[in-house]
C-alpha positions as CSV (number, residue, x, y, z in Angstrom):
1,M,0.0,0.0,0.0
2,S,1.3,3.4,-0.9
3,T,1.4,6.2,1.7
4,D,0.8,9.9,0.9
5,P,3.4,11.8,2.9
6,D,1.3,14.9,3.4
7,R,-1.6,12.8,4.7
8,S,0.6,11.0,7.2
9,I,2.0,14.2,8.6
10,E,-1.5,15.7,8.8
11,T,-2.8,12.6,10.6
12,L,0.0,12.8,13.2
13,I,-0.6,16.5,13.8
14,R,-4.3,15.9,14.3
15,L,-3.7,13.0,16.8
16,A,-1.5,15.3,18.9
17,G,-4.7,17.1,19.9
18,E,-5.7,20.8,20.0
19,R,-3.0,22.2,22.1
20,E,-1.8,25.8,22.1
21,M,-0.9,25.8,18.4
22,P,2.1,27.5,17.0
23,S,1.9,30.3,14.6
24,D,1.9,29.8,10.8
25,E,5.5,31.0,10.6
26,A,6.5,28.4,13.2
27,T,4.7,25.6,11.4
28,A,6.4,26.5,8.1
29,R,9.8,26.5,9.8
30,A,9.1,23.0,11.3
31,R,8.0,21.6,7.9
32,A,11.0,23.1,6.2
33,A,13.3,21.5,8.8
34,A,11.7,18.2,8.5
35,E,11.8,18.2,4.7
36,A,15.5,19.2,4.7
37,S,16.3,16.4,7.1
38,W,14.3,13.9,5.0
39,R,16.1,14.9,1.8
40,A,19.5,14.7,3.5
41,M,18.7,11.2,4.6
42,L,17.6,10.2,1.1
43,A,20.9,11.5,-0.3
44,D,22.9,9.5,2.1
45,K,21.0,6.2,1.8
46,P,21.4,3.5,-0.9
47,P,18.4,3.3,-3.3
48,Q,17.3,0.0,-2.0
49,R,16.7,1.4,1.5
50,R,14.6,4.4,0.4
51,S,11.4,3.1,1.9
52,R,9.0,4.2,4.5
53,L,11.6,4.8,7.2
54,P,12.7,8.3,6.0
55,L,9.1,9.3,5.7
56,A,8.3,8.1,9.2
57,L,11.3,9.8,10.7
58,A,10.4,13.1,8.9
59,A,6.9,12.9,10.2
60,A,8.1,12.2,13.8
61,L,10.6,15.1,13.6
62,T,7.8,17.4,12.4
63,L,5.6,16.2,15.3
64,A,8.4,16.7,17.8
65,V,9.1,20.2,16.6
66,L,5.4,21.1,16.7
67,G,5.0,19.5,20.1
68,W,7.9,21.6,21.5
69,Y,6.3,24.8,20.3
70,A,2.9,23.7,21.8
71,W,4.2,22.5,25.2
72,T,6.9,25.1,25.8
73,P,5.7,27.1,28.9
74,R,4.6,30.6,28.0
75,V,5.4,33.3,30.6
76,V,2.0,35.1,30.9
77,V,2.7,38.6,32.2
78,Q,-0.2,39.9,34.2
79,P,-0.9,43.6,33.7
80,S,-0.1,45.7,36.8
81,V,-3.1,47.5,38.4
82,L,-3.2,50.4,40.7
83,V,-3.6,49.1,44.3
84,A,-2.8,52.0,46.6
85,R,-1.2,55.4,46.9
86,V,1.5,56.7,49.4
87,V,0.0,59.4,51.6
88,T,2.7,59.9,54.2
89,V,6.5,59.2,54.4
90,D,8.2,59.9,57.8
91,G,12.0,59.4,57.2
92,A,13.1,57.0,54.5
93,A,11.0,54.4,52.7
94,R,11.4,52.5,49.4
95,I,9.4,50.8,46.7
96,A,10.8,47.5,45.4
97,R,9.8,45.8,42.1
98,G,12.0,42.8,41.6
99,R,15.6,44.2,41.9
100,E,14.6,47.7,41.1
101,L,14.4,50.1,44.1
102,Q,13.1,53.7,44.2
103,I,12.5,56.2,46.9
104,A,8.9,56.3,48.1
105,R,7.3,59.8,48.0
106,R,3.9,61.2,48.9
107,D,1.3,60.6,46.1
108,H,3.5,57.8,44.7
109,D,1.3,55.1,43.0
110,L,1.7,51.5,44.3
111,M,1.0,49.0,41.6
112,S,0.3,45.3,42.1
113,G,3.5,43.3,42.8
114,V,5.5,46.1,44.4
115,I,6.8,46.0,48.0
116,L,6.7,49.1,50.2
117,Q,9.5,48.8,52.7
118,T,10.7,51.0,55.6
119,G,14.0,50.9,57.4
120,Q,14.4,53.6,60.1
121,G,11.5,55.5,58.6
122,R,7.7,54.9,58.5
123,A,5.1,55.2,55.7
124,A,1.4,55.2,55.1
125,A,-0.7,54.3,52.1
126,T,-4.4,54.4,51.3
127,I,-6.6,52.1,49.2
128,A,-9.6,53.6,47.5
129,H,-9.1,56.8,49.6
130,A,-10.8,55.0,52.5
131,L,-8.7,52.2,53.9
132,S,-5.5,53.4,55.7
133,L,-2.4,51.1,55.8
134,R,0.5,52.4,58.1
135,L,3.9,50.8,58.2
136,D,6.1,51.0,61.3
137,H,9.9,50.8,61.2
138,D,11.6,47.8,59.5
139,T,8.4,46.7,57.7
140,R,7.9,45.1,54.2
141,L,4.4,45.0,52.7
142,R,3.6,43.5,49.3
143,F,0.7,44.8,47.3
144,D,-0.7,41.8,45.6
145,G,-4.0,43.2,44.3
146,R,-6.8,45.7,45.0
147,D,-8.1,43.5,47.8
148,H,-5.0,41.6,48.9
149,V,-1.6,42.5,50.5
150,T,1.0,40.3,52.2
151,L,2.9,41.4,55.4
152,L,6.3,39.9,54.9
153,E,7.8,41.4,58.1
154,G,7.3,44.2,60.5
155,S,4.3,45.9,61.9
156,L,1.2,47.1,60.0
157,Y,-1.7,49.2,61.3
158,V,-5.0,49.1,59.5
159,D,-7.9,51.6,59.8
160,S,-10.9,50.7,57.6
161,G,-12.5,54.0,58.3
162,G,-15.5,52.5,60.1
163,L,-17.9,49.7,59.5
164,G,-18.7,49.3,55.8
165,L,-16.7,52.3,54.7
166,G,-13.4,50.8,53.6
167,P,-13.1,48.2,50.8
168,P,-12.6,44.5,51.7
169,L,-9.0,43.5,52.3
170,T,-7.2,40.3,52.9
171,I,-3.8,40.4,54.6
172,S,-1.7,37.3,54.3
173,T,0.6,36.4,57.2
174,P,2.6,33.2,58.2
175,A,-0.4,32.4,60.5
176,G,-3.0,32.7,57.8
177,D,-5.2,35.3,56.1
178,V,-6.6,38.2,58.1
179,R,-9.9,39.9,57.1
180,H,-11.1,43.1,58.7
181,I,-14.7,43.7,59.8
182,G,-15.0,47.5,60.3
183,T,-12.0,47.9,62.5
184,Q,-8.7,49.3,63.6
185,F,-6.0,46.8,64.3
186,Q,-2.3,45.9,64.2
187,I,-0.5,42.9,62.7
188,R,3.1,42.1,63.5
189,V,5.2,39.5,61.7
190,S,8.6,38.5,63.0
191,G,10.0,35.3,61.5
192,D,7.3,32.6,61.9
193,T,5.5,34.6,64.7
194,T,2.4,36.6,63.9
195,G,0.7,38.9,66.4
196,I,-2.7,40.5,66.0
197,R,-4.1,43.2,68.2
198,V,-7.5,44.8,67.7
199,R,-8.4,48.3,68.9
200,E,-11.9,48.6,67.4
201,G,-14.3,46.1,65.8
202,R,-12.9,42.6,65.1
203,V,-10.9,40.6,62.5
204,A,-11.2,37.1,61.2
205,L,-8.2,34.9,60.8
206,R,-8.4,32.1,58.3
207,R,-6.1,29.2,57.6
208,G,-7.0,27.8,54.2
209,A,-10.8,27.6,53.9
210,T,-11.3,27.2,57.6
211,L,-12.1,30.1,60.0
212,A,-9.4,29.7,62.6
213,R,-10.0,32.5,65.1
214,T,-11.9,35.8,65.6
215,V,-10.1,38.5,67.4
216,A,-12.2,41.3,69.0
217,A,-11.6,44.7,70.4
218,G,-9.3,44.7,73.3
219,D,-7.8,41.3,72.4
220,A,-4.4,40.3,71.2
221,L,-3.4,36.9,69.7
222,E,0.1,35.7,69.1
223,I,0.6,32.6,66.9
224,R,3.8,30.7,66.3
225,G,3.2,27.4,64.5
226,A,0.6,25.5,66.5
227,E,1.2,27.6,69.6
228,E,-1.3,30.4,70.5
229,H,-1.1,33.1,73.2
230,W,-4.1,35.3,74.0
231,R,-4.4,38.5,76.0
232,H,-7.7,40.2,76.8
233,G,-9.0,43.5,78.1
234,L,-6.1,45.5,76.6
235,P,-6.5,49.3,76.3
236,S,-7.2,51.0,73.0
237,F,-4.6,53.7,73.6
238,G,-1.0,54.0,74.7
239,A,2.5,53.7,73.4
240,D,1.8,50.5,71.4
241,W,-0.6,52.5,69.2
242,E,0.9,56.0,69.1
243,W,3.3,55.4,66.3
244,S,0.4,54.9,63.9
245,A,-1.3,58.1,64.9
246,A,1.8,60.0,63.8
247,L,1.1,58.7,60.3
248,A,-2.5,59.6,60.2
249,P,-3.5,61.8,57.2
250,A,-3.6,65.4,58.3
251,L,-7.1,66.7,59.1
252,A,-7.9,70.0,57.3
253,I,-9.6,72.0,60.1
254,E,-10.5,75.1,58.1
255,D,-14.1,75.9,58.8
256,R,-14.7,72.5,60.4
257,P,-16.9,72.2,63.5
258,M,-14.8,71.7,66.6
259,V,-16.7,68.5,67.4
260,E,-15.4,66.9,64.2
261,F,-11.8,67.7,65.2
262,L,-12.4,66.2,68.7
263,A,-14.0,63.0,67.2
264,W,-11.1,62.6,64.8
265,M,-8.5,63.0,67.6
266,A,-10.3,60.4,69.8
267,R,-10.5,57.9,67.0
268,E,-6.9,58.2,65.9
269,H,-5.6,57.8,69.4
270,G,-8.1,55.4,70.8
271,W,-9.4,57.8,73.4
272,Q,-12.9,58.1,74.8
273,L,-14.6,61.5,74.3
274,H,-16.6,63.0,77.2
275,F,-18.2,66.5,77.4
276,G,-18.7,68.2,80.7
277,D,-22.3,68.9,80.0
278,E,-24.8,69.1,77.1
279,A,-24.2,72.9,76.7
280,L,-20.5,72.2,75.9
281,Q,-21.4,69.6,73.4
282,R,-23.7,72.0,71.6
283,Q,-21.0,74.6,71.8
284,A,-18.5,72.3,70.2
285,Q,-20.9,71.7,67.3
286,E,-21.3,75.4,66.7
287,I,-17.7,76.5,66.9
288,H,-15.8,76.4,63.6
289,L,-12.0,76.1,63.5
290,H,-9.7,78.0,61.2
291,G,-6.0,77.7,60.2
292,S,-3.9,74.6,60.2
293,L,-2.5,72.1,62.7
294,D,0.1,70.6,60.4
295,G,3.4,69.7,62.1
296,L,1.9,69.6,65.6
297,D,1.8,66.5,67.8
298,A,-1.3,65.5,69.7
299,A,-0.6,67.5,72.9
300,A,0.2,70.6,70.9
301,M,-3.0,70.2,68.8
302,L,-5.2,70.1,71.9
303,A,-3.4,73.0,73.4
304,R,-3.8,75.1,70.3
305,V,-7.5,74.4,69.9
306,A,-8.2,75.0,73.6
307,L,-6.4,78.3,73.4
308,V,-8.3,79.7,70.3
309,T,-11.7,78.4,71.3
310,G,-11.6,79.0,75.1
311,V,-12.9,75.4,75.7
312,P,-10.7,73.5,78.2
313,L,-9.4,70.1,76.8
314,T,-7.9,67.7,79.2
315,L,-6.5,64.2,78.5
316,D,-6.6,61.8,81.5
317,D,-5.9,58.0,81.2
318,G,-7.3,57.6,77.7
319,V,-10.3,60.0,78.2
320,L,-10.5,63.3,76.4
321,W,-12.5,65.7,78.6
322,V,-14.2,68.7,77.0
323,G,-14.8,71.3,79.6
324,A,-14.7,70.6,83.3
325,R,-14.7,66.9,84.4
């Protein structure tokens, strides 16, 4: 029985299945290489051995070349997307993409795949102008996507802006994935140890598809491997939190009611807000502030506002008193 060379090659290619097919140019190169090899073999062989063997070898070679093109892994480069934007840099911070490093500056875009890292400095970023991420000293945070970051090391403070205001966010850690539920909290990663402390609201910690733990306001959980250490009833203010308040986006007080400034201060520092009486509370709603408080620490802000409004402001053990106590 005679064999049509073209039909044999076509049959072998069809049997290989519908893989990711090479381009027409690649196919032409493969056929040309196979034909050249076949003709060279015919020239070297005696006439009596010019049988089906060269044709079979040529077909096999063609199939091998086409298979190589089809099965060679393609590197699919995912397009970068805007994830966050730098809003504060205190000291030095850098943005890493692969081996490339650049200085982090205010209003710098953070694309997916980059790592924001601090040394002796600190930095803060915002997602969707609502969710605040603040990095302490010696912290590395990778921005994986619009709803996913990975804390590689260091300390991260997260403020969702209140229940339902900030977008959903997953933070990957060695202990699992942390999801916020309208909250303010810190995560610390050091080696294989992960610490979670919640100031307001609660967070859910998941390992794989399983809900592992829920950490509520006033709680702290430290995880190392299978070991867990809990603390409860912790204050929402103090030195452990103050570093994050220094990175808070500045509040523009021009023509804002005094009560908004007081509520902002209380939230950023984890204080309780108390008015001496109802008249003072109404007064704080009616007084409008002017000027700027940029560059002042918390104590200086309170002193400035108390001076210009004539309303006494006193901080005592985590309680901000407006007027007489």
